[in-house]
C-alpha positions as a Markdown table, in Angstrom:
| # | Residue | x | y | z |
|---|---|---|---|---|
| 1 | Met | -24.6 | 65.9 | -63.1 |
| 2 | Glu | -21.0 | 66.3 | -62.5 |
| 3 | Met | -22.4 | 66.8 | -59.1 |
| 4 | Cys | -24.3 | 63.3 | -58.8 |
| 5 | Arg | -21.2 | 61.5 | -60.3 |
| 6 | Ala | -19.0 | 62.8 | -57.5 |
| 7 | Val | -21.4 | 62.0 | -55.1 |
| 8 | Val | -21.8 | 58.2 | -56.1 |
| 9 | Ser | -18.0 | 58.3 | -56.2 |
| 10 | Ser | -17.5 | 59.6 | -53.2 |
| 11 | Val | -19.7 | 56.8 | -51.2 |
| 12 | Phe | -18.1 | 54.3 | -53.4 |
| 13 | Ala | -15.1 | 54.8 | -51.8 |
| 14 | Val | -16.2 | 55.2 | -48.7 |
| 15 | Val | -17.9 | 52.0 | -49.1 |
| 16 | Leu | -14.4 | 50.6 | -50.6 |
| 17 | Val | -12.4 | 51.6 | -47.5 |
| 18 | Leu | -14.9 | 50.4 | -45.1 |
| 19 | Gln | -15.2 | 46.6 | -46.9 |
| 20 | Leu | -11.2 | 46.8 | -46.8 |
| 21 | Gly | -11.0 | 47.8 | -43.0 |
| 22 | Leu | -13.4 | 45.1 | -42.3 |
| 23 | Thr | -12.3 | 42.2 | -44.4 |
| 24 | Pro | -10.0 | 41.3 | -42.0 |
| 25 | Ile | -12.1 | 41.7 | -38.6 |
| 26 | Met | -14.7 | 39.6 | -40.3 |
| 27 | Ala | -12.4 | 36.8 | -41.6 |
| 28 | Gln | -11.0 | 36.4 | -37.8 |
| 29 | Arg | -13.0 | 34.0 | -35.3 |
| 30 | Glu | -12.3 | 33.5 | -31.5 |
| 31 | Glu | -13.0 | 30.1 | -29.3 |
| 32 | Gln | -12.7 | 29.4 | -26.2 |
| 33 | Gln | -10.1 | 26.7 | -24.8 |
| 34 | Thr | -8.6 | 25.5 | -21.2 |
| 35 | Gly | -5.7 | 24.4 | -19.8 |
| 36 | Val | -3.8 | 22.7 | -16.6 |
| 37 | Ala | -0.7 | 23.9 | -15.0 |
| 38 | Gly | 1.7 | 21.8 | -15.5 |
| 39 | Lys | 0.1 | 19.7 | -18.8 |
| 40 | Glu | 0.3 | 20.6 | -22.2 |
| 41 | Val | -2.5 | 22.4 | -24.7 |
| 42 | Ile | -2.6 | 21.9 | -28.4 |
| 43 | Leu | -3.6 | 25.3 | -30.2 |
| 44 | Ser | -5.6 | 24.6 | -33.8 |
| 45 | Cys | -5.4 | 26.7 | -36.6 |
| 46 | Lys | -9.0 | 25.2 | -37.9 |
| 47 | Gly | -10.5 | 26.6 | -40.8 |
| 48 | Ile | -7.7 | 28.0 | -42.3 |
| 49 | Asn | -6.0 | 26.7 | -45.5 |
| 50 | His | -2.2 | 27.0 | -45.8 |
| 51 | Gln | -1.3 | 28.4 | -49.1 |
| 52 | Lys | 1.5 | 27.9 | -50.9 |
| 53 | Asp | 4.3 | 30.9 | -50.3 |
| 54 | Val | 2.1 | 32.6 | -47.4 |
| 55 | Thr | 4.0 | 33.5 | -43.9 |
| 56 | Cys | 1.7 | 32.3 | -41.1 |
| 57 | Thr | 2.2 | 34.0 | -37.6 |
| 58 | Trp | 0.9 | 32.4 | -33.9 |
| 59 | Lys | 1.0 | 35.5 | -31.6 |
| 60 | Tyr | 0.3 | 35.9 | -28.4 |
| 61 | Lys | -1.7 | 38.5 | -26.5 |
| 62 | Tyr | -2.3 | 39.1 | -22.6 |
| 63 | Lys | -4.4 | 42.6 | -22.0 |
| 64 | Glu | -2.7 | 44.7 | -24.2 |
| 65 | Val | 0.4 | 43.6 | -24.7 |
| 66 | Ser | 1.2 | 41.1 | -27.7 |
| 67 | Ser | 4.1 | 39.6 | -29.2 |
| 68 | Thr | 4.8 | 36.6 | -31.7 |
| 69 | Ile | 5.6 | 33.1 | -30.7 |
| 70 | Leu | 6.1 | 31.9 | -34.1 |
| 71 | Arg | 6.6 | 33.3 | -37.7 |
| 72 | Phe | 6.6 | 29.8 | -40.2 |
| 73 | Ser | 6.1 | 28.9 | -43.9 |
| 74 | Arg | 6.2 | 25.4 | -45.4 |
| 75 | Thr | 10.1 | 25.7 | -45.7 |
| 76 | Gln | 11.6 | 27.9 | -42.6 |
| 77 | Val | 10.2 | 28.5 | -39.1 |
| 78 | Leu | 11.0 | 31.4 | -36.9 |
| 79 | Lys | 11.4 | 31.9 | -33.1 |
| 80 | Gly | 9.9 | 35.2 | -32.0 |
| 81 | Lys | 10.2 | 36.7 | -28.3 |
| 82 | Ala | 6.8 | 35.4 | -26.6 |
| 83 | Pro | 7.2 | 34.0 | -22.7 |
| 84 | Met | 6.5 | 30.5 | -23.7 |
| 85 | Ile | 8.8 | 30.0 | -26.8 |
| 86 | His | 10.9 | 27.8 | -24.9 |
| 87 | Arg | 8.0 | 25.5 | -23.9 |
| 88 | Ser | 6.1 | 25.9 | -27.9 |
| 89 | Glu | 6.2 | 23.6 | -30.7 |
| 90 | Leu | 5.0 | 23.6 | -33.9 |
| 91 | Asn | 3.4 | 21.1 | -36.0 |
| 92 | Leu | 4.0 | 22.9 | -39.6 |
| 93 | Ser | 1.8 | 20.0 | -41.2 |
| 94 | Ser | -1.6 | 21.1 | -39.3 |
| 95 | Lys | -0.2 | 24.6 | -38.1 |
| 96 | Gln | -0.8 | 23.2 | -34.5 |
| 97 | Leu | 0.6 | 24.8 | -31.7 |
| 98 | Lys | 1.2 | 22.6 | -28.5 |
| 99 | Val | 2.6 | 24.8 | -25.4 |
| 100 | Ser | 3.6 | 22.2 | -22.6 |
| 101 | Asp | 4.3 | 23.1 | -19.2 |
| 102 | Leu | 1.4 | 25.1 | -18.4 |
| 103 | Asn | 1.6 | 27.8 | -16.0 |
| 104 | Leu | -1.1 | 30.3 | -15.0 |
| 105 | Asp | 1.2 | 33.3 | -17.2 |
| 106 | Asp | 0.5 | 31.6 | -20.5 |
| 107 | Ala | -3.5 | 32.7 | -20.1 |
| 108 | Gly | -4.2 | 35.0 | -22.9 |
| 109 | Ile | -5.0 | 35.3 | -26.7 |
| 110 | Tyr | -3.4 | 33.1 | -29.0 |
| 111 | Ile | -3.7 | 34.4 | -32.7 |
| 112 | Cys | -2.9 | 32.2 | -35.5 |
| 113 | Glu | -2.8 | 34.4 | -38.5 |
| 114 | Cys | -2.4 | 33.5 | -42.4 |
| 115 | His | -3.2 | 36.6 | -44.6 |
| 116 | Pro | -6.0 | 37.2 | -44.9 |
| 117 | His | -7.7 | 34.8 | -42.1 |
| 118 | Ala | -7.0 | 34.6 | -38.4 |
| 119 | Val | -8.4 | 32.3 | -35.6 |
| 120 | Ser | -8.3 | 33.5 | -32.3 |
| 121 | Ile | -8.0 | 31.3 | -29.4 |
| 122 | Ser | -8.8 | 32.7 | -25.9 |
| 123 | Leu | -7.0 | 30.1 | -23.1 |
| 124 | Gln | -7.9 | 29.7 | -19.7 |
| 125 | Val | -5.3 | 28.2 | -17.1 |
| 126 | Phe | -6.3 | 26.3 | -14.0 |
| 127 | Lys | -3.8 | 25.6 | -11.8 |
| 128 | Leu | -4.3 | 23.0 | -8.7 |
| 129 | Ser | -2.0 | 22.9 | -5.7 |
| 130 | Ile | -2.4 | 20.5 | -3.2 |
| 131 | Ser | -0.9 | 20.8 | 0.7 |
| 132 | Ser | 2.5 | 18.6 | 1.4 |
| 133 | Asn | 2.7 | 17.5 | -2.1 |
| 134 | Gly | 0.2 | 15.5 | -2.0 |
| 135 | His | 1.7 | 13.3 | 1.0 |
| 136 | Phe | 0.0 | 12.9 | 4.1 |
| 137 | Leu | -0.3 | 11.1 | 7.6 |
| 138 | Ser | -3.1 | 9.4 | 8.2 |
| 139 | Asn | -6.0 | 12.2 | 10.3 |
| 140 | Glu | -4.1 | 15.1 | 8.5 |
| 141 | Asp | -6.2 | 17.8 | 6.7 |
| 142 | Leu | -5.7 | 18.1 | 2.8 |
| 143 | Glu | -5.7 | 21.6 | 1.1 |
| 144 | Leu | -6.5 | 22.4 | -2.3 |
| 145 | Thr | -5.9 | 25.7 | -3.8 |
| 146 | Leu | -7.5 | 26.4 | -7.1 |
| 147 | Met | -6.6 | 29.2 | -9.1 |
| 148 | Gln | -7.3 | 30.7 | -13.0 |
| 149 | Asn | -6.6 | 33.4 | -15.2 |
| 150 | Ser | -7.4 | 34.3 | -18.5 |
| 151 | Ser | -7.3 | 37.7 | -20.6 |
| 152 | Tyr | -11.4 | 38.5 | -19.8 |
| 153 | Pro | -12.5 | 38.9 | -16.3 |
| 154 | Gln | -12.3 | 35.6 | -14.5 |
| 155 | Pro | -15.5 | 33.9 | -13.8 |
| 156 | His | -17.2 | 32.4 | -11.0 |
| 157 | Leu | -16.8 | 28.4 | -10.8 |
| 158 | Ser | -18.5 | 25.7 | -9.7 |
| 159 | Ile | -15.8 | 22.7 | -7.9 |
| 160 | Ser | -16.7 | 19.4 | -7.0 |
| 161 | Leu | -14.4 | 16.7 | -6.0 |
| 162 | Phe | -14.4 | 12.7 | -6.6 |
| 163 | Asn | -12.8 | 10.5 | -4.2 |
| 164 | Val | -10.8 | 7.2 | -5.4 |
| 165 | Thr | -14.0 | 5.5 | -5.7 |
| 166 | Asn | -15.3 | 8.2 | -7.6 |
| 167 | Asn | -18.0 | 9.6 | -4.3 |
| 168 | Ile | -18.8 | 12.9 | -4.3 |
| 169 | Val | -16.6 | 14.4 | -1.0 |
| 170 | Lys | -18.3 | 18.2 | 0.1 |
| 171 | Pro | -15.4 | 20.2 | 1.0 |
| 172 | Glu | -15.2 | 23.3 | 2.8 |
| 173 | Ile | -14.9 | 26.0 | 0.0 |
| 174 | Leu | -12.8 | 29.1 | 1.3 |
| 175 | Gln | -13.9 | 31.9 | -1.2 |
| 176 | Lys | -12.4 | 35.0 | 0.1 |
| 177 | Asp | -9.7 | 35.5 | -3.2 |
| 178 | Ala | -13.0 | 34.1 | -5.2 |
| 179 | Pro | -12.8 | 34.3 | -8.1 |
| 180 | Gln | -9.2 | 34.1 | -8.8 |
| 181 | Lys | -8.6 | 31.6 | -5.7 |
| 182 | Tyr | -10.6 | 28.8 | -4.0 |
| 183 | Ile | -9.4 | 26.8 | -1.3 |
| 184 | Leu | -10.8 | 23.8 | -0.2 |
| 185 | Lys | -11.0 | 21.4 | 2.5 |
| 186 | Ile | -11.3 | 18.1 | 3.7 |
| 187 | Lys | -10.5 | 17.0 | 7.2 |
| 188 | His | -9.0 | 13.9 | 8.8 |
| 189 | Leu | -7.8 | 11.9 | 5.7 |
| 190 | Asn | -7.5 | 8.1 | 6.6 |
| 191 | Thr | -5.4 | 5.7 | 4.4 |
| 192 | Thr | -8.5 | 4.2 | 2.4 |
| 193 | Asp | -8.5 | 7.4 | 0.7 |
| 194 | Ser | -5.2 | 6.9 | -0.9 |
| 195 | Gly | -5.3 | 7.2 | -4.8 |
| 196 | Thr | -6.4 | 8.9 | -7.7 |
| 197 | Trp | -9.0 | 12.2 | -7.2 |
| 198 | Met | -10.7 | 14.5 | -10.0 |
| 199 | Cys | -11.3 | 17.8 | -9.3 |
| 200 | His | -14.3 | 18.9 | -11.8 |
| 201 | Val | -14.4 | 22.7 | -12.6 |
| 202 | His | -17.5 | 24.2 | -14.0 |
| 203 | Ser | -18.7 | 27.7 | -15.5 |
| 204 | Asp | -21.7 | 28.5 | -17.2 |
| 205 | Ser | -20.6 | 31.4 | -18.9 |
| 206 | Pro | -18.8 | 31.0 | -20.6 |
| 207 | Ser | -18.6 | 27.1 | -21.0 |
| 208 | Ile | -16.4 | 25.6 | -18.9 |
| 209 | Asn | -15.8 | 21.8 | -18.0 |
| 210 | Gln | -12.6 | 20.9 | -16.7 |
| 211 | Asn | -11.2 | 17.4 | -14.9 |
| 212 | Ile | -8.2 | 18.1 | -12.6 |
| 213 | Ser | -6.8 | 14.8 | -11.3 |
| 214 | Phe | -4.9 | 14.5 | -8.3 |
| 215 | Asp | -2.9 | 11.6 | -6.2 |
| 216 | Val | -3.2 | 11.5 | -2.6 |
| 217 | Lys | -1.0 | 9.2 | -0.8 |
| 218 | Val | -1.9 | 8.7 | 3.4 |
| 219 | Leu | 0.5 | 6.5 | 5.2 |
| 220 | Gly | -0.8 | 4.9 | 8.2 |
| 221 | Phe | -1.6 | 1.8 | 10.0 |
| 222 | Gly | -4.3 | -0.6 | 8.6 |
| 223 | Lys | -6.6 | -0.2 | 11.9 |
| 224 | Glu | -6.2 | 3.4 | 12.8 |
| 225 | His | -8.8 | 3.6 | 15.8 |
| 226 | Met | -7.8 | 2.5 | 19.1 |
| 227 | Glu | -8.2 | -1.5 | 20.0 |
| 228 | Thr | -8.6 | -3.3 | 22.8 |
| 229 | Met | -7.4 | -6.7 | 23.6 |
| 230 | Tyr | -8.6 | -9.3 | 25.7 |
| 231 | Thr | -6.8 | -12.6 | 27.1 |
| 232 | Thr | -6.3 | -14.4 | 30.5 |
| 233 | Ala | -3.0 | -14.8 | 31.9 |
| 234 | Gly | -0.4 | -17.8 | 30.8 |
| 235 | Asn | -1.4 | -17.2 | 26.9 |
| 236 | Thr | 0.0 | -15.9 | 24.0 |
| 237 | Val | -0.2 | -12.6 | 22.7 |
| 238 | Ile | 0.7 | -10.8 | 19.8 |
| 239 | Leu | 0.0 | -6.9 | 19.4 |
| 240 | Ser | 0.8 | -6.1 | 15.7 |
| 241 | Trp | 0.3 | -2.7 | 13.7 |
| 242 | His | 0.3 | -3.3 | 9.8 |
| 243 | Leu | 1.6 | -0.1 | 7.8 |
| 244 | Asn | 0.4 | 0.5 | 4.0 |
| 245 | Phe | 3.7 | 1.8 | 2.7 |
| 246 | Arg | 3.9 | -1.0 | 0.4 |
| 247 | Lys | 0.3 | -0.5 | -1.4 |
| 248 | Met | 1.9 | 2.9 | -3.0 |
| 249 | Val | 4.7 | 4.7 | -4.3 |
| 250 | Trp | 6.0 | 6.5 | -0.9 |
| 251 | Lys | 9.7 | 7.3 | -1.7 |
| 252 | Glu | 10.5 | 8.8 | 1.6 |
| 253 | Gly | 11.6 | 6.9 | 4.8 |
| 254 | Phe | 10.5 | 6.9 | 8.1 |
| 255 | Thr | 11.2 | 6.2 | 11.3 |
| 256 | Gly | 9.0 | 4.6 | 14.6 |
| 257 | Lys | 9.0 | 3.0 | 18.1 |
| 258 | Val | 6.9 | 1.4 | 20.2 |
| 259 | Asn | 6.2 | 2.1 | 23.6 |
| 260 | Trp | 4.3 | 0.4 | 26.5 |
| 261 | Glu | 2.7 | 2.4 | 29.4 |
| 262 | Pro | 1.6 | -0.2 | 32.3 |
| 263 | Asn | -1.8 | 0.8 | 34.6 |
| 264 | Gly | -1.1 | 2.8 | 37.0 |
| 265 | Asn | 1.0 | 5.5 | 35.5 |
| 266 | Thr | 4.5 | 3.8 | 36.6 |
| 267 | Gly | 5.9 | 5.4 | 32.9 |
| 268 | Ile | 6.4 | 4.9 | 30.1 |
| 269 | His | 9.1 | 2.3 | 28.4 |
| 270 | Glu | 10.4 | 2.2 | 24.7 |
| 271 | Leu | 10.0 | -1.4 | 24.0 |
| 272 | Leu | 11.5 | -1.3 | 20.5 |
| 273 | Asp | 11.6 | 1.2 | 17.4 |
| 274 | Phe | 11.9 | 0.6 | 13.5 |
| 275 | Asn | 12.9 | 2.6 | 10.4 |
| 276 | Val | 12.1 | 2.1 | 6.5 |
| 277 | Thr | 14.4 | 2.9 | 4.2 |
| 278 | Thr | 13.7 | 4.6 | 0.4 |
| 279 | His | 13.6 | 1.1 | -0.8 |
| 280 | Arg | 11.2 | 0.4 | 1.6 |
| 281 | Glu | 12.9 | -2.4 | 3.7 |
| 282 | Leu | 11.7 | -2.9 | 7.3 |
| 283 | His | 14.2 | -3.0 | 10.1 |
| 284 | Glu | 13.4 | -3.4 | 14.0 |
| 285 | Thr | 15.7 | -3.3 | 17.0 |
| 286 | Lys | 14.5 | -4.2 | 20.2 |
| 287 | Lys | 15.5 | -1.3 | 23.0 |
| 288 | Ser | 14.0 | -2.6 | 26.3 |
| 289 | Asn | 15.9 | -5.3 | 28.8 |
| 290 | His | 12.7 | -6.5 | 29.3 |
| 291 | Ile | 12.6 | -10.7 | 28.6 |
| 292 | Trp | 9.1 | -11.3 | 28.6 |
| 293 | Phe | 8.8 | -10.2 | 25.0 |
| 294 | Glu | 10.1 | -10.7 | 21.8 |
| 295 | Ile | 10.0 | -9.8 | 18.2 |
| 296 | Pro | 8.5 | -12.7 | 16.1 |
| 297 | Glu | 10.2 | -13.7 | 13.1 |
| 298 | Lys | 8.3 | -11.7 | 9.9 |
| 299 | Lys | 5.8 | -13.2 | 7.7 |
| 300 | Thr | 5.1 | -9.7 | 6.2 |
| 301 | Ser | 7.4 | -7.3 | 6.1 |
| 302 | Ser | 5.4 | -4.4 | 6.8 |
| 303 | Thr | 3.8 | -5.2 | 9.7 |
| 304 | Ile | 5.2 | -4.2 | 13.4 |
| 305 | Glu | 4.7 | -7.0 | 16.3 |
| 306 | Val | 5.5 | -7.6 | 19.7 |
| 307 | Lys | 5.2 | -11.1 | 21.2 |
| 308 | Ile | 4.5 | -12.0 | 25.0 |
| 309 | Pro | 4.7 | -15.9 | 25.4 |
| 310 | Lys | 3.1 | -16.1 | 29.0 |
| 311 | Val | 1.0 | -12.8 | 29.7 |
| 312 | Gln | 0.7 | -12.0 | 33.6 |
| 313 | Leu | -1.4 | -9.3 | 35.0 |
| 314 | Asn | 1.6 | -6.8 | 35.2 |
| 315 | His | 2.1 | -6.7 | 31.3 |
| 316 | Ser | -1.3 | -5.6 | 30.6 |
| 317 | Gly | -1.6 | -1.5 | 29.6 |
| 318 | Gln | -1.5 | 1.1 | 26.6 |
| 319 | Tyr | 0.8 | -0.2 | 23.7 |
| 320 | His | 1.4 | 2.9 | 21.7 |
| 321 | Cys | 3.3 | 2.3 | 18.0 |
| 322 | Gln | 4.2 | 6.3 | 16.7 |
| 323 | Leu | 5.6 | 6.8 | 13.3 |
| 324 | Glu | 7.8 | 10.2 | 12.2 |
| 325 | Ile | 8.3 | 11.7 | 9.0 |
| 326 | Asn | 9.4 | 15.2 | 7.9 |
| 327 | Ser | 8.9 | 16.2 | 11.6 |
| 328 | Arg | 5.3 | 15.4 | 11.6 |
| 329 | Arg | 3.9 | 12.7 | 13.8 |
| 330 | Met | 0.9 | 9.8 | 14.3 |
| 331 | Lys | 0.9 | 7.3 | 16.9 |
| 332 | Thr | -2.0 | 4.4 | 17.1 |
| 333 | Met | -2.8 | 2.6 | 20.2 |
| 334 | Arg | -3.4 | -1.3 | 21.4 |
| 335 | Ala | -4.8 | -2.0 | 25.1 |
| 336 | Leu | -4.0 | -5.3 | 26.3 |
| 337 | Val | -6.5 | -6.0 | 29.6 |
| 338 | Val | -5.4 | -9.5 | 31.4 |
| 339 | Met | -7.9 | -11.7 | 33.0 |
| 340 | Gln | -6.8 | -14.0 | 35.7 |
| 341 | Val | -9.2 | -16.4 | 38.4 |
| 342 | Ser | -8.0 | -17.7 | 42.0 |
| 343 | Ala | -9.0 | -19.5 | 45.0 |
| 344 | Asn | -8.4 | -18.8 | 48.5 |
| 345 | Pro | -7.4 | -21.6 | 50.1 |
| 346 | Ala | -6.0 | -22.9 | 46.7 |
| 347 | Gly | -7.1 | -27.1 | 46.1 |
| 348 | Pro | -9.9 | -29.0 | 46.9 |
| 349 | Leu | -13.0 | -27.7 | 49.1 |
| 350 | Ser | -13.1 | -29.7 | 52.6 |
| 351 | Arg | -16.5 | -30.9 | 53.3 |
| 352 | Gly | -18.1 | -28.2 | 55.4 |
| 353 | Gly | -15.8 | -25.8 | 54.7 |
| 354 | Lys | -15.7 | -22.4 | 52.2 |
| 355 | Met | -13.7 | -21.2 | 49.6 |
| 356 | Ser | -13.3 | -17.2 | 48.0 |
| 357 | Leu | -12.6 | -17.0 | 44.4 |
| 358 | Leu | -11.2 | -14.3 | 42.9 |
| 359 | Cys | -11.4 | -12.7 | 39.4 |
| 360 | Gln | -9.4 | -9.7 | 38.9 |
| 361 | Val | -8.3 | -7.9 | 35.2 |
| 362 | Ser | -5.8 | -5.5 | 34.8 |
| 363 | Gly | -6.7 | -1.8 | 35.1 |
| 364 | Pro | -10.1 | -0.2 | 36.1 |
| 365 | Leu | -12.7 | -0.6 | 33.9 |
| 366 | Pro | -15.2 | 1.9 | 32.1 |
| 367 | Ser | -18.8 | 2.5 | 33.0 |
| 368 | Asn | -20.3 | 0.4 | 31.0 |
| 369 | Ala | -18.1 | -2.2 | 31.8 |
| 370 | His | -18.3 | -4.9 | 34.9 |
| 371 | Leu | -17.3 | -8.3 | 36.3 |
| 372 | Leu | -19.5 | -11.0 | 37.1 |
| 373 | Trp | -19.1 | -14.3 | 38.9 |
| 374 | Glu | -22.0 | -16.7 | 38.3 |
| 375 | Arg | -22.0 | -20.8 | 38.9 |
| 376 | Val | -23.2 | -23.0 | 35.9 |
| 377 | Asn | -26.4 | -24.4 | 36.4 |
| 378 | Gly | -26.5 | -22.0 | 39.3 |
| 379 | Thr | -29.5 | -19.3 | 40.4 |
| 380 | Gln | -29.3 | -15.7 | 40.1 |
| 381 | Met | -28.8 | -15.2 | 44.0 |
| 382 | Glu | -25.6 | -17.2 | 43.7 |
| 383 | Ala | -23.9 | -14.6 | 41.1 |
| 384 | Lys | -22.1 | -11.9 | 42.0 |
| 385 | Lys | -21.2 | -8.6 | 40.2 |
| 386 | Ser | -18.4 | -6.1 | 40.4 |
| 387 | Lys | -19.2 | -2.4 | 41.6 |
| 388 | Gln | -18.6 | 0.4 | 39.1 |
| 389 | His | -15.3 | 1.0 | 37.5 |
| 390 | Glu | -13.5 | -2.0 | 40.0 |
| 391 | Ala | -11.5 | -3.9 | 38.2 |
| 392 | Lys | -11.9 | -7.5 | 40.5 |
| 393 | Val | -15.0 | -9.4 | 42.1 |
| 394 | Glu | -14.6 | -12.3 | 44.7 |
| 395 | Val | -17.3 | -14.9 | 45.3 |
| 396 | Ser | -17.4 | -16.9 | 48.6 |
| 397 | Val | -18.2 | -20.7 | 47.6 |
| 398 | Ser | -19.6 | -23.2 | 50.3 |
| 399 | Ala | -20.6 | -26.3 | 47.3 |
| 400 | Pro | -18.7 | -27.7 | 44.5 |
| 401 | Gly | -19.2 | -26.7 | 41.1 |
| 402 | Leu | -18.0 | -25.3 | 37.9 |
| 403 | Trp | -18.0 | -21.5 | 38.0 |
| 404 | Asn | -17.4 | -18.9 | 35.2 |
| 405 | Cys | -16.4 | -15.0 | 35.1 |
| 406 | His | -17.5 | -13.0 | 32.5 |
| 407 | Leu | -16.0 | -9.2 | 31.6 |
| 408 | Met | -19.1 | -8.0 | 30.2 |
| 409 | Glu | -19.3 | -5.0 | 28.4 |
| 410 | Asp | -23.3 | -3.2 | 27.5 |
| 411 | Asn | -23.9 | -6.7 | 28.0 |
| 412 | Asn | -21.5 | -8.0 | 25.7 |
| 413 | Ile | -19.1 | -10.8 | 27.0 |
| 414 | Lys | -15.8 | -10.0 | 26.1 |
| 415 | Ile | -13.9 | -12.6 | 27.7 |
| 416 | Ser | -14.6 | -15.6 | 30.0 |
| 417 | Leu | -12.7 | -17.6 | 32.5 |
| 418 | Asn | -14.3 | -20.6 | 34.5 |
| 419 | Tyr | -13.0 | -22.4 | 37.5 |
| 420 | Thr | -14.0 | -26.0 | 39.0 |
| 421 | Val | -14.4 | -26.6 | 43.1 |
| 422 | Glu | -14.0 | -30.1 | 43.8 |
| 423 | Glu | -14.9 | -31.8 | 47.3 |
| 424 | Ala | -12.1 | -32.7 | 48.9 |
| 425 | His | -12.5 | -36.6 | 49.5 |
| 426 | Val | -13.7 | -36.4 | 45.6 |
| 427 | Trp | -10.6 | -35.0 | 45.2 |
| 428 | Asn | -8.8 | -38.0 | 48.0 |
| 429 | Ser | -10.5 | -40.4 | 46.5 |
| 430 | Tyr | -8.9 | -39.2 | 42.5 |
| 431 | Ala | -5.4 | -39.6 | 44.8 |
| 432 | Val | -6.0 | -43.0 | 46.2 |
| 433 | Ile | -7.1 | -44.7 | 42.7 |
| 434 | Gly | -4.0 | -43.0 | 40.9 |
| 435 | Ala | -1.8 | -44.4 | 44.1 |
| 436 | Ile | -3.1 | -47.8 | 43.9 |
| 437 | Ile | -3.0 | -47.5 | 39.4 |
| 438 | Gly | 0.5 | -46.3 | 39.8 |
| 439 | Ala | 1.5 | -49.0 | 42.7 |
| 440 | Ser | 0.1 | -51.8 | 40.5 |
| 441 | Val | 2.1 | -50.6 | 37.4 |
| 442 | Leu | 5.2 | -50.5 | 39.8 |
| 443 | Leu | 4.7 | -54.2 | 41.2 |
| 444 | Ile | 4.2 | -55.8 | 37.5 |
| 445 | Gly | 7.1 | -54.0 | 37.0 |
| 446 | Leu | 9.3 | -55.7 | 39.3 |
| 447 | Val | 8.0 | -58.9 | 38.8 |
| 448 | Cys | 8.3 | -58.9 | 35.2 |
| 449 | Leu | 12.1 | -57.4 | 36.3 |
| 450 | Cys | 12.5 | -60.5 | 38.6 |
| 451 | Ile | 11.2 | -63.1 | 36.2 |
| 452 | Ile | 13.7 | -61.9 | 33.4 |
| 453 | Met | 16.6 | -61.8 | 35.8 |
| 454 | Gly | 15.7 | -65.4 | 37.1 |
| 455 | Met | 15.5 | -66.5 | 33.7 |
| 456 | Ser | 18.8 | -65.2 | 32.8 |
| 457 | Trp | 20.6 | -66.7 | 36.0 |
| 458 | Gln | 19.2 | -70.3 | 34.9 |
| 459 | Arg | 20.5 | -69.6 | 31.5 |
| 460 | Arg | 23.8 | -68.5 | 32.7 |
| 461 | Arg | 23.9 | -71.7 | 35.4 |
| 462 | Lys | 22.8 | -74.1 | 32.5 |
| 463 | Arg | 25.7 | -72.7 | 29.9 |
| 464 | Ala | 28.3 | -73.1 | 33.1 |
| 465 | Lys | 27.3 | -76.9 | 33.7 |
| 466 | Arg | 27.6 | -77.3 | 30.1 |
| 467 | Met | 31.0 | -76.0 | 30.2 |
| 468 | Ala | 32.0 | -78.0 | 33.3 |
| 469 | Gln | 31.0 | -81.6 | 31.4 |
| 470 | Ala | 32.7 | -80.5 | 28.3 |
| 471 | Lys | 36.4 | -79.7 | 30.4 |
| 472 | Gln | 35.8 | -83.4 | 32.1 |
| 473 | Tyr | 35.1 | -85.1 | 28.6 |
| 474 | Leu | 38.4 | -83.7 | 27.2 |
| 475 | Leu | 40.2 | -84.6 | 30.3 |
| 476 | Glu | 39.1 | -88.1 | 30.5 |
| 477 | Lys | 39.6 | -88.6 | 27.0 |
| 478 | Lys | 43.0 | -87.5 | 27.1 |
| 479 | Thr | 43.9 | -89.7 | 29.9 |
| 480 | Cys | 42.3 | -92.7 | 28.0 |
| 481 | Gln | 45.4 | -91.6 | 24.5 |
| 482 | Cys | 48.2 | -91.3 | 26.9 |
| 483 | Gln | 47.9 | -94.9 | 27.8 |
| 484 | His | 47.1 | -96.5 | 24.7 |
| 485 | Arg | 50.6 | -95.2 | 23.7 |
| 486 | Met | 52.2 | -96.6 | 26.8 |
| 487 | Tyr | 51.2 | -99.9 | 26.2 |
| 488 | Lys | 52.5 | -99.8 | 22.4 |
């Protein structure tokens, strides 16, 4: 019987010891939470009642190393020696721990202990790094580096990118160092990519759905691709490049210039340079001594402009606008094509004579372009087309009429210029009629002038006669008065 009591007592003691030993373990719960480097995270002591005069502790554990962050009661807070202590803040009423300016090393287990209860939070931290600090020139590549850290083995992640219009972008993903680090590349950014992007990180086990936003700023021109401007000789042309630095907060200054490369590889001429200050003010300076171009007055302070008042064939070529910032460069080009027509011999077409009409444009033409002379209401036989790559076409004319020269690209008319051929007698009759009208006007003017002068002369003559009569009258009256006095 004694033996039975001893066995029962021993079993009871073992059960009691096991219960006492397991109580704190069973009272501890573990949760999962994620954070982003550079941001803040709030960790909560959920389900723990803070009793009066009970001291609680926030601890940090990474791998096998543990340290105290804060020890607190209702009346006091004591700081520990954990690495994030200077970035930690405690809310006494809710016992929430806020860690600011997270970094990858803050990942680990955070334990909130209020004896005999404890809450354990596994914090996983993500860090997203952006190349060039998020500032790019147009056509440059964007590179993102995503890193993760936790106290447990890192899971493999599924990563999605959303651009400024919330559309999915498929980057090139390099997973050589996965799952600790992923590198994402997006090639050839343009100005429309400026704005806030979103990186979505997903994992099934453990369950992770984390959004990380980041800003992208792309400095460039409104129209980045090469543009060709077509015009005719004598017109006014304005070549312009619009910069988008005012549409975003671009705090750095930068410089740039406009170069002109004439057709025929005759060298490059710097027309003007410009600079944009940190206050987003644009200043331009004319560098060339060419007098045929001007810098017009600005209507908008973010547009570079070159004005050519009376463009000629020799003003054609390629105009490059280049900007530079921190030794990085980009440029865009405007090509100027000028058309001109002429006749040989100039003037009216004599009866039975011939005339050559020449149509030419500046510079060689691409393989899909050609010049075409055609007579209005004429036949197909009268039309003439330039040879491939030739920048001029000549047609022989023996009859008057209206001719049009077209620059065609892929059967589309880019620019046209007309020339009217007139017969000599028609032209002479116009000249005779003009001369007769001019002589008639001149004759009428002379007649009117003579009439006016005659009338003026008549008025002066009558005035002189009246004055003579008045003098005579006064003289006679004075003589009469003198004789009357003598008789008295």
